[in-house]
ZAMAR-757297 format. One line per field, with one value per residue: residue number from 1; x, y, z of N, C-alpha, C in turn. Coordinates in steps of 0.02 Angstrom, whole numbers, plus 50000, padded with zeros to 5 digits. Layout:
BEGIN
resi: NUM:...
n.c1: X:...
n.c2: Y:...
n.c3: Z:...
ca.c1: X:...
ca.c2: Y:...
ca.c3: Z:...
c.c1: X:...
c.c2: Y:...
c.c3: Z:...
***
This chain:
BEGIN
resi: 1:2:3:4:5:6:7:8:9:10:11:12:13:14:15:16:17:18:19:20:21:22:23:24:25:26:27:28:29:30:31:32:33:34:35:36:37:38:39:40:41:42:43:44:45:46:47:48:49:50:51:52:53:54:55:56:57:58:59:60:61:62:63:64:65:66:67:68:69:70:71:72:73:74:75:76:77:78:79:80:81:82:83:84:85:86:87:88:89:90:91:92:93:94:95:96:97:98:99:100:101:102:103:104:105:106:107:108:109:110:111:112:113:114:115:116:117:118:119:120:121:122:123:124:125:126:127:128:129:130:131:132:133:134:135:136:137:138:139:140:141:142:143:144:145:146:147:148:149:150:151:152:153:154:155:156:157:158:159:160:161:162:163:164:165:166:167:168:169:170:171:172:173:174:175:176:177:178:179:180:181:182:183:184:185:186:187:188:189:190:191:192:193:194:195:196:197:198:199:200:201:202:203:204:205:206:207:208:209:210:211:212:213:214:215:216:217:218:219:220:221:222:223:224:225:226:227:228:229:230:231:232:233:234:235:236:237:238:239:240:241:242:243:244:245:246:247:248:249:250:251:252:253:254:255:256
n.c1: 49015:49118:49105:49134:49251:49264:49374:49392:49287:49288:49407:49354:49272:49357:49437:49341:49293:49408:49405:49300:49388:49491:49418:49362:49468:49526:49490:49546:49663:49793:49917:50080:50189:50368:50452:50572:50624:50601:50481:50308:50181:50039:49898:49780:49830:49870:49752:49670:49737:49731:49588:49572:49655:49581:49456:49499:49536:49439:49375:49467:49559:49684:49767:49916:49988:50075:50109:50100:50136:50119:50185:50238:50159:50214:50262:50283:50152:50027:49960:49942:49924:49946:49957:49936:49901:49873:49920:50014:50008:50098:50013:49893:49920:49926:49812:49790:49685:49759:49771:49754:49713:49786:49751:49799:49828:49925:49955:50035:50164:50138:50064:49858:49759:49699:49656:49623:49577:49524:49450:49440:49446:49337:49358:49380:49469:49508:49542:49548:49670:49648:49522:49497:49492:49444:49342:49287:49153:49168:49249:49401:49551:49716:49823:49833:49948:50086:50204:50348:50364:50253:50185:50132:50239:50234:50315:50401:50486:50610:50728:50750:50783:50906:50984:51012:51090:51017:50956:51001:50968:50833:50795:50821:50728:50601:50640:50610:50473:50313:50236:50248:50239:50260:50217:50188:50148:49998:49893:49948:49959:49815:49802:49870:49812:49670:49724:49752:49876:50041:50152:50237:50363:50461:50603:50632:50544:50421:50340:50215:50168:50128:50090:49947:49929:49990:49926:49832:49845:49906:49782:49724:49782:49926:50096:50221:50368:50516:50622:50736:50689:50649:50541:50415:50413:50403:50523:50542:50614:50610:50506:50407:50284:50205:50106:50119:50160:50260:50337:50468:50552:50556:50642:50766:50810:50856:50959:51051
n.c2: 49391:49323:49274:49377:49358:49336:49429:49525:49578:49637:49728:49805:49886:49950:50026:50110:50168:50238:50328:50426:50495:50549:50646:50721:50801:50850:50976:51081:51150:51080:51040:50982:50853:50798:50655:50541:50491:50598:50628:50678:50678:50679:50733:50668:50562:50471:50480:50396:50296:50230:50206:50122:49990:49973:49938:49824:49739:49721:49618:49530:49502:49435:49454:49507:49691:49798:49947:50096:50220:50188:50061:49910:49742:49612:49481:49309:49291:49224:49283:49430:49600:49761:49912:50062:50211:50335:50348:50435:50567:50669:50741:50755:50845:50965:50969:50877:50775:50654:50526:50376:50246:50117:49934:49789:49596:49471:49314:49190:49231:49266:49371:49391:49461:49630:49818:49952:50114:50270:50390:50531:50512:50415:50273:50128:49981:49811:49632:49483:49319:49212:49255:49349:49525:49681:49847:49956:49868:49788:49668:49684:49686:49667:49742:49672:49715:49656:49708:49797:49925:49967:49989:50078:50161:50185:50269:50286:50414:50491:50534:50425:50321:50391:50403:50249:50233:50204:50278:50294:50185:50176:50284:50231:50131:50209:50274:50175:50138:50177:50263:50376:50415:50485:50491:50398:50334:50262:50286:50222:50099:50062:50098:50018:49893:49911:49912:50010:50057:49988:49955:49985:50044:50048:50121:50135:50086:50054:49917:49940:50026:49959:49832:49819:49835:49717:49607:49653:49681:49554:49481:49533:49496:49521:49539:49527:49580:49616:49749:49681:49547:49471:49391:49466:49538:49587:49662:49712:49839:49904:49881:49815:49795:49741:49690:49576:49517:49586:49582:49496:49589:49694:49688:49642:49748:49818:49731:49755
n.c3: 49701:49825:49975:50137:50246:50433:50463:50370:50355:50478:50466:50365:50427:50537:50441:50397:50522:50536:50440:50463:50563:50501:50383:50484:50524:50423:50363:50453:50539:50585:50725:50676:50699:50687:50653:50700:50567:50507:50438:50433:50571:50640:50737:50677:50622:50745:50802:50714:50709:50831:50831:50750:50803:50919:50852:50780:50887:50982:50932:50891:51015:51045:50942:50856:50811:50702:50688:50613:50696:50828:50986:50928:50931:50924:50947:50942:50884:50779:50709:50627:50629:50515:50496:50414:50453:50385:50247:50150:50224:50193:50083:50138:50241:50161:50098:49974:49896:49882:49982:50098:50191:50269:50305:50338:50349:50428:50403:50500:50447:50325:50217:50197:50200:50116:50145:50074:50104:50005:50061:50009:49877:49851:49853:49881:49892:49914:49971:49961:50010:49887:49840:49738:49695:49754:49694:49781:49782:49654:49553:49500:49394:49333:49207:49026:48964:48866:48818:48867:48792:48761:48895:49050:49183:49356:49479:49651:49765:49691:49780:49850:49742:49693:49797:49816:49697:49589:49499:49352:49327:49335:49259:49132:49112:49104:48998:48902:48929:48877:48957:49109:49269:49417:49553:49688:49844:49909:49792:49670:49676:49665:49534:49475:49512:49456:49327:49243:49242:49236:49311:49464:49561:49703:49770:49899:50045:50176:50267:50333:50222:50109:50129:50115:49988:49911:49950:49864:49743:49708:49696:49612:49500:49472:49512:49641:49710:49801:49749:49697:49672:49764:49894:49969:50144:50314:50349:50228:50118:49991:49837:49703:49605:49471:49322:49305:49171:49158:49232:49257:49160:49207:49344:49268:49217:49324:49370:49283
ca.c1: 49068:49142:49072:49188:49278:49261:49420:49383:49226:49303:49476:49314:49227:49380:49442:49274:49282:49450:49383:49277:49440:49520:49370:49356:49536:49556:49470:49547:49736:49816:49990:50118:50262:50416:50468:50635:50633:50592:50410:50261:50139:49975:49846:49758:49861:49872:49684:49646:49782:49704:49505:49584:49695:49548:49397:49500:49546:49380:49360:49522:49626:49749:49813:49960:49992:50130:50077:50165:50120:50129:50207:50209:50148:50231:50290:50232:50074:50003:49894:49976:49885:49990:49915:49951:49819:49878:49968:50002:50024:50100:49972:49839:49915:49926:49737:49778:49648:49774:49794:49724:49695:49820:49777:49825:49830:49984:49946:50094:50192:50087:49975:49812:49708:49724:49612:49647:49519:49536:49389:49397:49431:49288:49411:49387:49483:49519:49557:49579:49690:49615:49469:49504:49537:49374:49375:49204:49115:49176:49306:49458:49610:49760:49797:49862:50000:50147:50271:50372:50370:50180:50184:50149:50252:50218:50361:50425:50517:50663:50784:50772:50841:50981:51023:51043:51140:50975:50943:51031:50921:50752:50772:50834:50672:50571:50651:50575:50409:50251:50217:50273:50217:50297:50160:50211:50099:49933:49868:49989:49934:49743:49785:49894:49760:49639:49744:49760:49942:50054:50219:50234:50424:50474:50660:50634:50476:50422:50294:50149:50136:50132:50063:49886:49945:50032:49891:49761:49884:49901:49736:49689:49813:49984:50156:50247:50413:50561:50669:50778:50650:50648:50494:50388:50428:50402:50566:50561:50637:50599:50431:50389:50245:50181:50051:50149:50183:50307:50391:50548:50587:50581:50690:50823:50824:50880:51002:51114
ca.c2: 49408:49274:49290:49419:49350:49374:49466:49584:49616:49680:49778:49861:49920:49966:50076:50165:50234:50290:50382:50487:50545:50581:50694:50773:50837:50869:51042:51092:51190:51039:51035:50941:50824:50781:50583:50540:50487:50660:50613:50712:50643:50724:50692:50623:50493:50442:50436:50347:50233:50210:50172:50035:49953:49968:49911:49751:49693:49682:49555:49486:49504:49423:49478:49559:49745:49831:50004:50145:50278:50158:50017:49849:49692:49578:49428:49234:49303:49173:49358:49502:49654:49791:49965:50140:50250:50384:50339:50519:50606:50760:50733:50753:50903:51016:50963:50851:50712:50580:50482:50323:50206:50053:49891:49726:49553:49419:49239:49156:49268:49257:49418:49376:49531:49707:49862:50011:50157:50341:50437:50607:50505:50380:50223:50076:49910:49759:49568:49415:49275:49169:49271:49416:49603:49730:49930:49978:49793:49793:49670:49703:49642:49711:49754:49622:49732:49634:49747:49870:50009:49998:50001:50138:50150:50238:50263:50328:50460:50490:50534:50351:50307:50420:50355:50175:50225:50166:50329:50271:50118:50190:50333:50173:50090:50263:50275:50096:50134:50231:50329:50366:50470:50503:50496:50376:50318:50202:50269:50208:50007:50074:50129:49956:49837:49913:49884:50076:50056:49922:49954:50020:50032:50101:50111:50131:50091:50036:49859:49962:50063:49907:49762:49785:49840:49661:49552:49687:49684:49483:49451:49559:49455:49544:49515:49579:49559:49674:49784:49625:49502:49414:49374:49534:49513:49641:49701:49739:49891:49910:49849:49797:49781:49738:49661:49484:49493:49626:49593:49477:49613:49758:49648:49617:49802:49825:49689:49773
ca.c3: 49742:49872:50040:50153:50298:50485:50467:50310:50390:50534:50436:50343:50483:50565:50401:50380:50577:50532:50381:50501:50597:50435:50367:50526:50527:50353:50347:50499:50545:50634:50722:50627:50723:50659:50695:50696:50510:50467:50408:50477:50600:50658:50766:50641:50615:50816:50836:50666:50713:50890:50839:50700:50832:50957:50827:50788:50959:51006:50897:50910:51054:51046:50882:50858:50784:50682:50660:50607:50741:50900:50990:50909:50982:50876:50986:50939:50857:50723:50654:50647:50600:50489:50502:50420:50470:50346:50171:50105:50271:50169:50035:50182:50268:50104:50079:49930:49921:49894:50068:50121:50260:50230:50345:50305:50405:50384:50449:50501:50405:50248:50192:50174:50177:50134:50127:50064:50090:49994:50067:49952:49799:49851:49815:49930:49872:49970:49933:50041:49985:49852:49847:49715:49730:49707:49688:49770:49763:49589:49541:49457:49358:49309:49127:48974:48939:48873:48783:48907:48757:48778:48981:49100:49226:49404:49528:49703:49776:49661:49799:49857:49689:49688:49875:49798:49645:49563:49440:49284:49298:49333:49189:49085:49118:49098:48918:48883:48928:48825:48986:49155:49329:49478:49588:49740:49868:49881:49730:49609:49666:49662:49451:49434:49525:49401:49256:49211:49256:49212:49342:49508:49585:49753:49818:49985:50087:50242:50269:50322:50153:50044:50137:50088:49911:49910:49906:49838:49675:49681:49703:49537:49446:49475:49560:49679:49734:49821:49679:49698:49660:49853:49925:50024:50221:50380:50322:50136:50112:49916:49819:49639:49571:49401:49310:49317:49116:49125:49305:49247:49127:49247:49366:49235:49208:49386:49384:49227
c.c1: 49079:49119:49136:49199:49257:49301:49422:49328:49243:49364:49408:49294:49294:49421:49390:49273:49341:49427:49360:49326:49458:49476:49354:49418:49551:49547:49486:49633:49747:49886:50008:50193:50304:50440:50536:50673:50632:50508:50356:50228:50079:49927:49785:49771:49837:49816:49643:49682:49744:49639:49520:49605:49626:49480:49430:49527:49492:49350:49419:49571:49682:49796:49869:49958:50064:50092:50135:50187:50122:50177:50179:50216:50151:50238:50247:50160:50076:49980:49929:49931:49954:49962:49963:49907:49804:49925:49952:49986:50035:50054:49897:49860:49912:49846:49737:49738:49690:49815:49733:49743:49707:49798:49769:49829:49885:49969:49984:50133:50180:50044:49940:49777:49737:49651:49661:49592:49557:49477:49359:49416:49372:49308:49422:49414:49528:49541:49593:49619:49626:49535:49456:49519:49469:49413:49291:49154:49137:49239:49356:49499:49649:49762:49850:49914:50066:50208:50290:50356:50301:50149:50174:50158:50260:50276:50378:50450:50586:50754:50802:50813:50907:51015:51047:51067:51085:50957:50952:50949:50854:50747:50791:50765:50598:50579:50613:50517:50358:50237:50232:50240:50252:50241:50167:50143:50064:49927:49891:49945:49851:49753:49809:49836:49707:49642:49760:49831:49968:50132:50222:50319:50440:50550:50670:50559:50477:50343:50232:50130:50118:50101:49997:49895:49958:49966:49822:49792:49895:49854:49711:49732:49882:50028:50199:50304:50449:50598:50716:50749:50650:50561:50470:50393:50401:50458:50596:50565:50621:50537:50448:50343:50213:50119:50073:50187:50247:50358:50439:50587:50621:50652:50762:50857:50865:50926:51063:51179
c.c2: 49370:49324:49333:49360:49378:49437:49535:49622:49673:49745:49833:49916:49956:50045:50127:50205:50271:50338:50446:50540:50590:50645:50741:50826:50867:50923:51095:51102:51131:51057:50972:50913:50806:50714:50592:50528:50551:50662:50653:50661:50690:50693:50642:50551:50446:50418:50404:50269:50193:50167:50124:49990:49909:49904:49825:49712:49694:49617:49508:49509:49493:49410:49509:49605:49767:49876:50042:50212:50238:50105:49955:49803:49643:49487:49350:49258:49264:49250:49417:49570:49711:49855:50030:50180:50320:50368:50391:50561:50691:50787:50792:50813:50973:51001:50936:50790:50644:50547:50446:50303:50138:49984:49822:49675:49497:49374:49206:49156:49269:49334:49396:49398:49598:49736:49913:50082:50224:50365:50491:50555:50439:50317:50181:50006:49873:49705:49531:49349:49243:49188:49338:49486:49630:49811:49931:49925:49774:49739:49678:49659:49692:49693:49692:49643:49697:49662:49807:49911:50002:50008:50069:50125:50214:50216:50313:50377:50454:50491:50453:50296:50324:50396:50299:50174:50191:50213:50323:50225:50131:50255:50302:50143:50150:50279:50219:50092:50188:50282:50316:50431:50441:50487:50464:50366:50280:50201:50231:50116:50013:50052:50046:49894:49841:49907:49953:50088:49994:49903:49989:50005:50083:50073:50104:50127:50045:49951:49895:50012:50032:49856:49753:49780:49767:49625:49581:49662:49606:49461:49472:49535:49470:49500:49563:49558:49632:49703:49719:49545:49455:49439:49441:49504:49572:49680:49723:49806:49939:49864:49871:49779:49785:49699:49588:49493:49532:49623:49566:49536:49684:49715:49640:49699:49853:49784:49713:49809
c.c3: 49803:49930:50093:50223:50367:50491:50411:50341:50440:50518:50396:50383:50521:50509:50397:50436:50565:50491:50417:50549:50545:50422:50399:50543:50474:50336:50408:50503:50608:50652:50695:50672:50682:50694:50664:50598:50465:50431:50452:50520:50638:50710:50729:50618:50681:50817:50782:50688:50788:50899:50789:50768:50889:50932:50813:50849:51002:50984:50887:50946:51059:50984:50881:50814:50754:50629:50679:50663:50828:50889:50968:50967:50924:50863:50966:50922:50783:50671:50690:50597:50574:50485:50467:50395:50415:50282:50142:50143:50230:50132:50098:50218:50215:50069:49997:49933:49909:49964:50062:50177:50230:50299:50292:50364:50372:50434:50449:50457:50320:50237:50145:50169:50180:50101:50118:50046:50076:50010:50017:49896:49790:49822:49864:49895:49927:49926:50006:49975:49942:49837:49784:49744:49697:49737:49697:49755:49701:49576:49478:49449:49351:49243:49089:48965:48911:48838:48840:48862:48754:48853:49009:49165:49270:49449:49582:49715:49742:49703:49844:49815:49696:49755:49865:49748:49610:49485:49382:49274:49291:49258:49119:49053:49092:49003:48875:48874:48886:48873:49059:49213:49383:49536:49660:49780:49860:49803:49666:49620:49652:49586:49444:49451:49486:49316:49207:49239:49240:49274:49393:49561:49639:49776:49872:50003:50154:50235:50272:50260:50099:50081:50100:50016:49882:49882:49878:49755:49649:49672:49623:49484:49452:49518:49571:49707:49773:49744:49672:49657:49719:49861:49983:50099:50260:50371:50252:50153:50043:49904:49758:49626:49510:49365:49279:49235:49108:49181:49285:49212:49153:49307:49334:49218:49260:49407:49349:49271
***
């Protein structure tokens, strides 16, 4: 295993501190707020995000932050931390254990580090550019599936495909794959990076949902773009991750 950078050590420390907060509130009844985009937010989201930012700022006070639940500080920053304290808040609220903390670092516009910690699944995935991807300290890699008809497809919310008139494209893709699941959220990328699935596609997303996944999947040998094949940036609104071997064929199916 490659020696961890100071950035990764701090990110892992921050994720573990957030974990304590998430577990503290998980078994309690907590109030739910509704944001402008109609997604839920809780005290657990806010406190976890606060401790993550506080932990990182302690070591890197000049760095910027782009976080889901608080004001961002991104102007003229060479280092930008992208944070989602709970990816899967709806699951968290229903006591479904599919939720995780996402922390990523962007250096001069390039994603170079990602951490995805799912405490109740006991899955900690992380990666740094050029250092490989890891699952609970074990190096991982994507699958070697080359044929679409042998692949396993995962996808995000159906309503977003419908809103973008992409339902027929998704159904066509489903018909050409061996298996499919509409799981959504971080766990799809955990499965993809470990070679347990081959394709994950989301018609709508935000950068804090997928920033960590991008570097983890790529360091595991996969490929990541948006649904049109463009590079990922902070304004990205769709996401396609594959084992690389199937990427162009999936892109082509959405260009028809």
